[in-house]
Biopython code that builds the backbone (N, CA, C, O; Angstrom):
import numpy as np
from Bio.PDB.StructureBuilder import StructureBuilder

atoms = [
    (1, "MET", "N", (-18.434, 12.714, -5.880)),
    (1, "MET", "CA", (-17.849, 12.886, -7.193)),
    (1, "MET", "C", (-16.345, 12.577, -7.111)),
    (1, "MET", "O", (-15.657, 13.055, -6.209)),
    (2, "LYS", "N", (-15.857, 11.794, -8.037)),
    (2, "LYS", "CA", (-14.435, 11.468, -8.023)),
    (2, "LYS", "C", (-13.618, 12.630, -8.569)),
    (2, "LYS", "O", (-14.095, 13.426, -9.377)),
    (3, "SER", "N", (-12.404, 12.704, -8.116)),
    (3, "SER", "CA", (-11.507, 13.776, -8.551)),
    (3, "SER", "C", (-11.096, 13.564, -10.011)),
    (3, "SER", "O", (-11.236, 12.475, -10.566)),
    (4, "PHE", "N", (-10.590, 14.628, -10.603)),
    (4, "PHE", "CA", (-10.099, 14.538, -11.981)),
    (4, "PHE", "C", (-8.976, 13.506, -12.072)),
    (4, "PHE", "O", (-8.932, 12.703, -13.004)),
    (5, "TYR", "N", (-8.074, 13.537, -11.099)),
    (5, "TYR", "CA", (-6.955, 12.586, -11.092)),
    (5, "TYR", "C", (-7.480, 11.150, -11.079)),
    (5, "TYR", "O", (-7.034, 10.311, -11.862)),
    (6, "HIS", "N", (-8.415, 10.879, -10.197)),
    (6, "HIS", "CA", (-8.991, 9.533, -10.104)),
    (6, "HIS", "C", (-9.605, 9.125, -11.448)),
    (6, "HIS", "O", (-9.426, 7.996, -11.905)),
    (7, "TYR", "N", (-10.322, 10.048, -12.066)),
    (7, "TYR", "CA", (-10.907, 9.783, -13.378)),
    (7, "TYR", "C", (-9.817, 9.515, -14.414)),
    (7, "TYR", "O", (-9.904, 8.562, -15.188)),
    (8, "LEU", "N", (-8.793, 10.363, -14.420)),
    (8, "LEU", "CA", (-7.721, 10.260, -15.414)),
    (8, "LEU", "C", (-7.000, 8.914, -15.351)),
    (8, "LEU", "O", (-6.535, 8.406, -16.371)),
    (9, "MET", "N", (-6.910, 8.340, -14.151)),
    (9, "MET", "CA", (-6.167, 7.095, -13.987)),
    (9, "MET", "C", (-6.763, 5.931, -14.778)),
    (9, "MET", "O", (-6.082, 4.931, -15.007)),
    (10, "LYS", "N", (-8.012, 6.046, -15.193)),
    (10, "LYS", "CA", (-8.576, 4.967, -16.004)),
    (10, "LYS", "C", (-7.926, 4.904, -17.386)),
    (10, "LYS", "O", (-8.075, 3.913, -18.100)),
    (11, "TYR", "N", (-7.212, 5.956, -17.757)),
    (11, "TYR", "CA", (-6.537, 6.007, -19.058)),
    (11, "TYR", "C", (-5.076, 5.560, -18.998)),
    (11, "TYR", "O", (-4.399, 5.502, -20.024)),
    (12, "ARG", "N", (-4.586, 5.242, -17.782)),
    (12, "ARG", "CA", (-3.198, 4.777, -17.696)),
    (12, "ARG", "C", (-3.030, 3.498, -18.502)),
    (12, "ARG", "O", (-3.904, 2.632, -18.533)),
    (13, "HIS", "N", (-1.886, 3.412, -19.147)),
    (13, "HIS", "CA", (-1.607, 2.241, -19.976)),
    (13, "HIS", "C", (-0.095, 2.055, -20.060)),
    (13, "HIS", "O", (0.637, 3.028, -20.240)),
    (14, "PRO", "N", (0.380, 0.821, -19.931)),
    (14, "PRO", "CA", (1.835, 0.603, -19.994)),
    (14, "PRO", "C", (2.463, 1.055, -21.317)),
    (14, "PRO", "O", (3.620, 1.473, -21.359)),
    (15, "LYS", "N", (1.690, 0.964, -22.377)),
    (15, "LYS", "CA", (2.150, 1.436, -23.690)),
    (15, "LYS", "C", (1.113, 2.432, -24.190)),
    (15, "LYS", "O", (0.183, 2.055, -24.904)),
    (16, "PRO", "N", (1.268, 3.715, -23.817)),
    (16, "PRO", "CA", (0.242, 4.717, -24.160)),
    (16, "PRO", "C", (-0.062, 4.740, -25.648)),
    (16, "PRO", "O", (0.834, 4.762, -26.491)),
    (17, "LYS", "N", (-1.353, 4.734, -25.942)),
    (17, "LYS", "CA", (-1.802, 4.703, -27.332)),
    (17, "LYS", "C", (-2.156, 6.087, -27.848)),
    (17, "LYS", "O", (-2.293, 6.292, -29.054)),
    (18, "ASP", "N", (-2.307, 7.055, -26.913)),
    (18, "ASP", "CA", (-2.687, 8.401, -27.324)),
    (18, "ASP", "C", (-2.182, 9.400, -26.286)),
    (18, "ASP", "O", (-1.587, 9.019, -25.278)),
    (19, "ASN", "N", (-2.427, 10.672, -26.545)),
    (19, "ASN", "CA", (-1.923, 11.728, -25.663)),
    (19, "ASN", "C", (-2.527, 11.690, -24.271)),
    (19, "ASN", "O", (-1.847, 11.993, -23.291)),
    (20, "ILE", "N", (-3.804, 11.319, -24.172)),
    (20, "ILE", "CA", (-4.438, 11.278, -22.856)),
    (20, "ILE", "C", (-3.851, 10.140, -22.019)),
    (20, "ILE", "O", (-3.656, 10.300, -20.814)),
    (21, "SER", "N", (-3.572, 9.014, -22.634)),
    (21, "SER", "CA", (-2.931, 7.916, -21.903)),
    (21, "SER", "C", (-1.539, 8.320, -21.428)),
    (21, "SER", "O", (-1.145, 7.983, -20.311)),
    (22, "GLN", "N", (-0.806, 9.026, -22.248)),
    (22, "GLN", "CA", (0.517, 9.498, -21.842)),
    (22, "GLN", "C", (0.395, 10.506, -20.698)),
    (22, "GLN", "O", (1.179, 10.469, -19.750)),
    (23, "PHE", "N", (-0.581, 11.399, -20.786)),
    (23, "PHE", "CA", (-0.845, 12.366, -19.728)),
    (23, "PHE", "C", (-1.169, 11.636, -18.418)),
    (23, "PHE", "O", (-0.658, 12.004, -17.360)),
    (24, "ALA", "N", (-2.008, 10.616, -18.488)),
    (24, "ALA", "CA", (-2.362, 9.842, -17.291)),
    (24, "ALA", "C", (-1.125, 9.191, -16.676)),
    (24, "ALA", "O", (-0.949, 9.223, -15.458)),
    (25, "ASN", "N", (-0.289, 8.615, -17.489)),
    (25, "ASN", "CA", (0.942, 7.999, -16.984)),
    (25, "ASN", "C", (1.832, 9.034, -16.311)),
    (25, "ASN", "O", (2.372, 8.791, -15.231)),
    (26, "ASP", "N", (1.981, 10.185, -16.948)),
    (26, "ASP", "CA", (2.842, 11.238, -16.405)),
    (26, "ASP", "C", (2.262, 11.833, -15.124)),
    (26, "ASP", "O", (3.005, 12.118, -14.185)),
    (27, "ALA", "N", (0.949, 12.022, -15.076)),
    (27, "ALA", "CA", (0.307, 12.546, -13.869)),
    (27, "ALA", "C", (0.483, 11.563, -12.713)),
    (27, "ALA", "O", (0.669, 11.977, -11.569)),
    (28, "TYR", "N", (0.425, 10.281, -13.005)),
    (28, "TYR", "CA", (0.638, 9.247, -11.985)),
    (28, "TYR", "C", (2.032, 9.364, -11.368)),
    (28, "TYR", "O", (2.207, 9.181, -10.163)),
    (29, "ASP", "N", (3.012, 9.668, -12.204)),
    (29, "ASP", "CA", (4.401, 9.800, -11.734)),
    (29, "ASP", "C", (4.672, 11.141, -11.050)),
    (29, "ASP", "O", (5.699, 11.298, -10.389)),
    (30, "ASP", "N", (3.771, 12.103, -11.198)),
    (30, "ASP", "CA", (3.921, 13.435, -10.618)),
    (30, "ASP", "C", (3.397, 13.405, -9.179)),
    (30, "ASP", "O", (2.189, 13.466, -8.951)),
    (31, "LEU", "N", (4.301, 13.313, -8.226)),
    (31, "LEU", "CA", (3.922, 13.168, -6.821)),
    (31, "LEU", "C", (3.222, 14.399, -6.261)),
    (31, "LEU", "O", (2.554, 14.305, -5.232)),
    (32, "SER", "N", (3.358, 15.548, -6.913)),
    (32, "SER", "CA", (2.738, 16.778, -6.433)),
    (32, "SER", "C", (1.400, 17.081, -7.103)),
    (32, "SER", "O", (0.754, 18.073, -6.765)),
    (33, "PHE", "N", (0.982, 16.254, -8.033)),
    (33, "PHE", "CA", (-0.268, 16.497, -8.752)),
    (33, "PHE", "C", (-1.412, 16.629, -7.741)),
    (33, "PHE", "O", (-1.498, 15.831, -6.807)),
    (34, "PRO", "N", (-2.290, 17.625, -7.913)),
    (34, "PRO", "CA", (-3.408, 17.822, -6.973)),
    (34, "PRO", "C", (-4.460, 16.712, -7.121)),
    (34, "PRO", "O", (-5.464, 16.878, -7.814)),
    (35, "LYS", "N", (-4.210, 15.610, -6.473)),
    (35, "LYS", "CA", (-4.991, 14.386, -6.676)),
    (35, "LYS", "C", (-6.453, 14.485, -6.239)),
    (35, "LYS", "O", (-7.295, 13.749, -6.754)),
    (36, "GLY", "N", (-6.765, 15.365, -5.319)),
    (36, "GLY", "CA", (-8.133, 15.458, -4.838)),
    (36, "GLY", "C", (-8.969, 16.530, -5.512)),
    (36, "GLY", "O", (-10.135, 16.713, -5.163)),
    (37, "SER", "N", (-8.398, 17.236, -6.464)),
    (37, "SER", "CA", (-9.076, 18.388, -7.051)),
    (37, "SER", "C", (-10.139, 18.008, -8.080)),
    (37, "SER", "O", (-9.988, 17.067, -8.859)),
    (38, "THR", "N", (-11.218, 18.788, -8.042)),
    (38, "THR", "CA", (-12.262, 18.701, -9.063)),
    (38, "THR", "C", (-12.441, 20.066, -9.720)),
    (38, "THR", "O", (-13.439, 20.310, -10.398)),
    (39, "ASN", "N", (-11.458, 20.962, -9.515)),
    (39, "ASN", "CA", (-11.560, 22.344, -9.965)),
    (39, "ASN", "C", (-10.674, 22.588, -11.185)),
    (39, "ASN", "O", (-9.458, 22.411, -11.125)),
    (40, "TYR", "N", (-11.294, 22.994, -12.289)),
    (40, "TYR", "CA", (-10.570, 23.220, -13.541)),
    (40, "TYR", "C", (-9.441, 24.235, -13.366)),
    (40, "TYR", "O", (-8.310, 23.989, -13.787)),
    (41, "ASP", "N", (-9.751, 25.378, -12.743)),
    (41, "ASP", "CA", (-8.749, 26.439, -12.622)),
    (41, "ASP", "C", (-7.552, 26.002, -11.788)),
    (41, "ASP", "O", (-6.410, 26.305, -12.135)),
    (42, "GLU", "N", (-7.804, 25.297, -10.700)),
    (42, "GLU", "CA", (-6.711, 24.805, -9.864)),
    (42, "GLU", "C", (-5.810, 23.857, -10.650)),
    (42, "GLU", "O", (-4.585, 23.967, -10.600)),
    (43, "LEU", "N", (-6.419, 22.937, -11.368)),
    (43, "LEU", "CA", (-5.646, 21.967, -12.151)),
    (43, "LEU", "C", (-4.906, 22.631, -13.303)),
    (43, "LEU", "O", (-3.743, 22.327, -13.563)),
    (44, "SER", "N", (-5.584, 23.534, -13.984)),
    (44, "SER", "CA", (-4.965, 24.238, -15.103)),
    (44, "SER", "C", (-3.762, 25.060, -14.635)),
    (44, "SER", "O", (-2.700, 25.032, -15.256)),
    (45, "ASP", "N", (-3.944, 25.790, -13.534)),
    (45, "ASP", "CA", (-2.832, 26.580, -12.992)),
    (45, "ASP", "C", (-1.662, 25.682, -12.607)),
    (45, "ASP", "O", (-0.506, 25.996, -12.889)),
    (46, "TYR", "N", (-1.974, 24.569, -11.964)),
    (46, "TYR", "CA", (-0.913, 23.641, -11.571)),
    (46, "TYR", "C", (-0.140, 23.153, -12.798)),
    (46, "TYR", "O", (1.091, 23.163, -12.810)),
    (47, "LEU", "N", (-0.864, 22.731, -13.816)),
    (47, "LEU", "CA", (-0.216, 22.188, -15.010)),
    (47, "LEU", "C", (0.557, 23.255, -15.779)),
    (47, "LEU", "O", (1.605, 22.967, -16.357)),
    (48, "GLU", "N", (0.050, 24.471, -15.789)),
    (48, "GLU", "CA", (0.780, 25.568, -16.456)),
    (48, "GLU", "C", (2.155, 25.767, -15.809)),
    (48, "GLU", "O", (3.143, 26.026, -16.495)),
    (49, "LEU", "N", (2.201, 25.643, -14.487)),
    (49, "LEU", "CA", (3.452, 25.892, -13.757)),
    (49, "LEU", "C", (4.319, 24.651, -13.578)),
    (49, "LEU", "O", (5.543, 24.757, -13.503)),
    (50, "ASN", "N", (3.694, 23.476, -13.510)),
    (50, "ASN", "CA", (4.436, 22.264, -13.152)),
    (50, "ASN", "C", (4.305, 21.120, -14.142)),
    (50, "ASN", "O", (4.979, 20.100, -13.992)),
    (51, "GLY", "N", (3.472, 21.261, -15.128)),
    (51, "GLY", "CA", (3.215, 20.161, -16.051)),
    (51, "GLY", "C", (4.165, 20.122, -17.216)),
    (51, "GLY", "O", (3.745, 20.087, -18.372)),
    (52, "HIS", "N", (5.455, 20.128, -16.914)),
    (52, "HIS", "CA", (6.471, 20.101, -17.981)),
    (52, "HIS", "C", (6.322, 18.880, -18.886)),
    (52, "HIS", "O", (6.765, 18.900, -20.035)),
    (53, "TYR", "N", (5.709, 17.834, -18.381)),
    (53, "TYR", "CA", (5.516, 16.609, -19.156)),
    (53, "TYR", "C", (4.353, 16.713, -20.138)),
    (53, "TYR", "O", (4.199, 15.859, -21.012)),
    (54, "LEU", "N", (3.541, 17.749, -19.998)),
    (54, "LEU", "CA", (2.381, 17.920, -20.867)),
    (54, "LEU", "C", (2.786, 18.791, -22.056)),
    (54, "LEU", "O", (3.065, 19.979, -21.896)),
    (55, "ASN", "N", (2.816, 18.191, -23.249)),
    (55, "ASN", "CA", (3.276, 18.906, -24.442)),
    (55, "ASN", "C", (2.396, 20.085, -24.809)),
    (55, "ASN", "O", (2.870, 21.077, -25.363)),
    (56, "ASN", "N", (1.108, 19.973, -24.498)),
    (56, "ASN", "CA", (0.162, 20.995, -24.917)),
    (56, "ASN", "C", (-1.028, 20.970, -23.962)),
    (56, "ASN", "O", (-1.529, 19.899, -23.619)),
    (57, "MET", "N", (-1.478, 22.138, -23.536)),
    (57, "MET", "CA", (-2.610, 22.208, -22.607)),
    (57, "MET", "C", (-3.908, 21.735, -23.246)),
    (57, "MET", "O", (-4.879, 21.470, -22.537)),
    (58, "VAL", "N", (-3.945, 21.627, -24.557)),
    (58, "VAL", "CA", (-5.128, 21.108, -25.246)),
    (58, "VAL", "C", (-5.401, 19.676, -24.782)),
    (58, "VAL", "O", (-6.556, 19.257, -24.707)),
    (59, "ILE", "N", (-4.356, 18.938, -24.476)),
    (59, "ILE", "CA", (-4.521, 17.556, -24.000)),
    (59, "ILE", "C", (-5.286, 17.558, -22.673)),
    (59, "ILE", "O", (-6.195, 16.753, -22.472)),
    (60, "PHE", "N", (-4.912, 18.463, -21.779)),
    (60, "PHE", "CA", (-5.637, 18.588, -20.517)),
    (60, "PHE", "C", (-7.091, 18.968, -20.784)),
    (60, "PHE", "O", (-8.002, 18.391, -20.190)),
    (61, "ASP", "N", (-7.313, 19.930, -21.668)),
    (61, "ASP", "CA", (-8.678, 20.364, -21.975)),
    (61, "ASP", "C", (-9.523, 19.217, -22.533)),
    (61, "ASP", "O", (-10.699, 19.091, -22.191)),
    (62, "GLU", "N", (-8.940, 18.396, -23.374)),
    (62, "GLU", "CA", (-9.663, 17.245, -23.921)),
    (62, "GLU", "C", (-10.012, 16.251, -22.814)),
    (62, "GLU", "O", (-11.129, 15.736, -22.760)),
    (63, "ALA", "N", (-9.050, 15.989, -21.936)),
    (63, "ALA", "CA", (-9.295, 15.076, -20.819)),
    (63, "ALA", "C", (-10.345, 15.664, -19.877)),
    (63, "ALA", "O", (-11.202, 14.940, -19.370)),
    (64, "TRP", "N", (-10.279, 16.980, -19.643)),
    (64, "TRP", "CA", (-11.257, 17.631, -18.774)),
    (64, "TRP", "C", (-12.662, 17.520, -19.372)),
    (64, "TRP", "O", (-13.620, 17.247, -18.649)),
    (65, "ASP", "N", (-12.791, 17.730, -20.678)),
    (65, "ASP", "CA", (-14.099, 17.615, -21.334)),
    (65, "ASP", "C", (-14.670, 16.214, -21.168)),
    (65, "ASP", "O", (-15.869, 16.058, -20.937)),
    (66, "LEU", "N", (-13.833, 15.203, -21.280)),
    (66, "LEU", "CA", (-14.293, 13.820, -21.069)),
    (66, "LEU", "C", (-14.741, 13.633, -19.621)),
    (66, "LEU", "O", (-15.777, 13.022, -19.359)),
    (67, "TYR", "N", (-13.959, 14.161, -18.689)),
    (67, "TYR", "CA", (-14.274, 14.076, -17.261)),
    (67, "TYR", "C", (-15.637, 14.716, -16.984)),
    (67, "TYR", "O", (-16.469, 14.121, -16.300)),
    (68, "ILE", "N", (-15.865, 15.900, -17.500)),
    (68, "ILE", "CA", (-17.126, 16.603, -17.271)),
    (68, "ILE", "C", (-18.303, 15.859, -17.918)),
    (68, "ILE", "O", (-19.382, 15.778, -17.332)),
    (69, "SER", "N", (-18.098, 15.326, -19.101)),
    (69, "SER", "CA", (-19.188, 14.663, -19.804)),
    (69, "SER", "C", (-19.587, 13.340, -19.144)),
    (69, "SER", "O", (-20.702, 12.859, -19.348)),
    (70, "GLU", "N", (-18.689, 12.753, -18.361)),
    (70, "GLU", "CA", (-18.983, 11.463, -17.732)),
    (70, "GLU", "C", (-19.376, 11.593, -16.262)),
    (70, "GLU", "O", (-19.566, 10.582, -15.586)),
    (71, "ARG", "N", (-19.501, 12.809, -15.762)),
    (71, "ARG", "CA", (-19.890, 12.984, -14.361)),
    (71, "ARG", "C", (-21.338, 12.671, -14.154)),
    (71, "ARG", "O", (-21.836, 12.766, -13.032)),
]
sb = StructureBuilder()
sb.init_structure("model")
sb.init_model(0)
sb.init_chain("A")
sb.init_seg("    ")
for serial, (resi, resn, name, xyz) in enumerate(atoms, 1):
    if name == "N":
        sb.init_residue(resn, " ", resi, " ")
    sb.init_atom(name, np.array(xyz, "f"), 0.0, 1.0, " ", f" {name:<3s}", serial, name[0])
structure = sb.get_structure()
């Protein structure tokens, strides 16, 4: 199973068209992002403490729902 980060990278875009694309771009630039994680709680905790680039945790939840639905 691919990690959430690996999944999220498919949404990277040079000119983000939506919040998930912007999140993907920002996560790519975040050198400390837990790239190998497949655990919701670990990722959520990380973003709560370090995801200053994420305007709203709802964006993460939406991306997580897509990740889970495509596994």
